[in-house]
C-alpha positions, 0 to 999 in steps of 0.5 A, spaced: 139 774 958 133 779 960 135 784 965 127 786 965 123 779 965 116 780 964 110 776 963 107 777 957 099 777 955 097 778 948 089 780 947 085 778 941 080 783 941 076 786 935 074 793 933 077 796 938 075 803 942 077 807 947 073 808 953 070 802 951 068 795 954 071 789 950 072 781 950 077 778 947 076 772 943 084 769 943 090 770 948 096 767 950 100 769 956 108 766 956 114 768 960 116 774 956 122 780 954 126 780 949 132 775 952 127 771 954 123 770 946 130 769 943 131 764 948 124 760 947 126 760 939 133 757 940 129 751 944 124 751 939 130 751 934 133 745 938 140 749 940 142 749 947 140 755 951 139 758 958 135 764 959 137 768 965 136 775 968 132 778 974 126 775 977 122 779 982 115 777 986 110 773 984 110 775 978 118 773 978 116 766 979 112 765 974 117 767 969 121 762 972 116 757 973 114 757 965 120 757 962 122 751 966 115 748 965 117 749 957 124 746 958 128 751 958 134 751 962 134 758 966 138 761 972 136 768 975 137 772 980 132 773 984 131 781 987 126 785 992 121 788 987 116 785 982 118 783 975 113 787 971 106 784 966 106 787 959 099 787 955 098 786 948 093 788 944 092 785 937 085 788 933 084 783 927 080 788 924 084 793 922 091 790 924 093 794 929 097 792 934 097 796 942 102 795 946 101 796 954 108 794 957 110 796 965 116 800 967 118 795 971 122 793 978 127 797 981 134 794 981 140 795 987 146 796 985 148 789 990 142 785 985 145 788 979 153 786 981 151 779 984 147 778 976 155 781 973 158 775 977 153 769 975 153 772 968 160 771 967 160 764 970 154 762 966 159 765 960 165 760 961 160 755 958 158 758 952 160 761 945 155 767 944 151 771 949 145 775 947 144 782 951 137 784 949 131 789 951 129 794 955 132 795 962 129 796 969 129 802 974 135 804 976 140 800 972 144 804 968 144 805 962 152 803 961 151 796 963 150 793 957 156 796 955 160 794 961 157 787 960 160 787 953 167 789 955 167 783 961 165 778 957 169 779 951 175 778 955 172 771 957 172 769 949 165 770 948 162 772 942 156 777 944 149 781 940 145 786 943 138 788 941 136 794 946 134 802 943 136 808 945 142 810 949 143 803 952 144 801 945 149 808 944 153 805 950 153 798 946 155 800 940 162 804 943 164 799 946 165 795 940 160 789 941 160 784 935 153 784 933 146 789 934 139 788 931 136 794 931 129 795 927 129 801 923 126 806 927 132 804 933 136 803 927 135 811 924 134 813 932 141 811 933 144 814 927 140 821 927 136 821 921 130 817 917 131 812 911 128 812 905 130 807 902 135 800 901 141 806 900 140 809 907 139 803 910 145 800 907 150 807 909 146 806 915 149 799 916 156 801 913 156 806 919 155 801 924 159 796 922 165 803 922 164 802 930 167 795 929 161 791 930 161 785 926 154 785 923 149 790 924 142 788 922 136 793 921 129 788 921 124 791 917 117 788 916 119 784 910 126 782 912 133 785 912 139 790 911 145 786 914 152 788 914 157 782 915 165 783 916 169 778 912 170 773 918 164 774 922 160 767 920 164 761 922 164 758 916 163 760 908 166 767 907 170 765 902 178 768 901 175 775 903 180 780 907 180 781 914 177 788 913 172 787 907 164 787 908 159 786 904 151 788 905 145 783 904 139 785 903 134 779 904 126 780 903 120 775 903 114 776 900 109 781 905 103 775 908 098 777 913 099 778 920 097 775 926 101 778 931 108 781 929 110 781 937 117 777 938 117 776 930 124 781 931 126 777 936 125 770 933 128 773 927 135 774 931 134 767 935 134 764 928 140 768 926 144 766 932 142 759 930 144 760 924 151 763 926 152 757 933 151 752 927 157 756 922 152 756 916 154 762 911 151 770 910 146 768 906 144 762 909 143 766 916 140 771 913 134 767 910 133 762 915 133 768 920 128 772 916 124 766 914 124 765 923 122 772 924 116 771 918 113 765 922 113 768 927 107 774 925 103 767 924 102 766 932 100 768 938 106 770 942 112 772 941 117 767 940 113 762 938 115 758 931 114 751 927 121 749 925 117 745 919 114 752 916 121 755 917 124 750 913 119 752 908 120 759 909 127 761 908 127 758 901 122 764 898 128 769 902 130 773 896 137 776 897 141 780 894 147 785 895 147 792 896 152 797 895 155 801 899 153 808 898 161 811 899 164 805 896 
């Protein structure tokens, strides 16, 4: 689900200097927004997925047309205002990546209610729903939390990937899982993390709010907190309230671009959980997806063959929760 879907343009521009004219040496244009990126990766991984959200104006038409051309099933609500266009500029000479994101369209209350009805209808045939990305204008910060409660009533598992106030509200709604990056997690926890001990404490605090899974993504992997009943299998005989905190790590590699790597990570994790893989396997697969995505210009792009190879390079270790 992507409420603030977009057309994402990614440009490779060497030696970027403010106030000067530049020419891109490489570029790609894709339908985007976090949920769209997750859907693209899931489709590439061979999982059944439907993309939904808002689409407005000519840009919204391009979003839907691109998803359809990529054989990604989609069912968007049309809105009056124009969907946004985002631009990312990657400078290969220094590795700096700059993102210019439009704020997105305003959404009327009637359009939001129409979307809620559509989402609940689509959820009847779903096992997992992913709520991802920023919110368009005039949509309340509580919308993800409200949708989590609605979706739980129809018996689906819900993951959220957002930040700021929407993330705070969704945590209080006891969403099943979240996947913030470290900066987003620090913001919601209220302090910076000095290392893995702080990260382990943070994911433990998130689990205490009622989550089943809390994943904090990092440039070299993630720190994950998982309740014993979170996965579909391979979780042993742990008691219902037992938790595990795991550190997944892969050796750093030179990147083409990092945009969308967190979305590929989440898609990999969702795919693994959908297949009932155990904790360690799910994290290896997720980190491999995120790592492979950094090798491509454009969000949500992975090569399943490379993912298969990379997951064998991911190391997993158990972390002790500091208050244990």
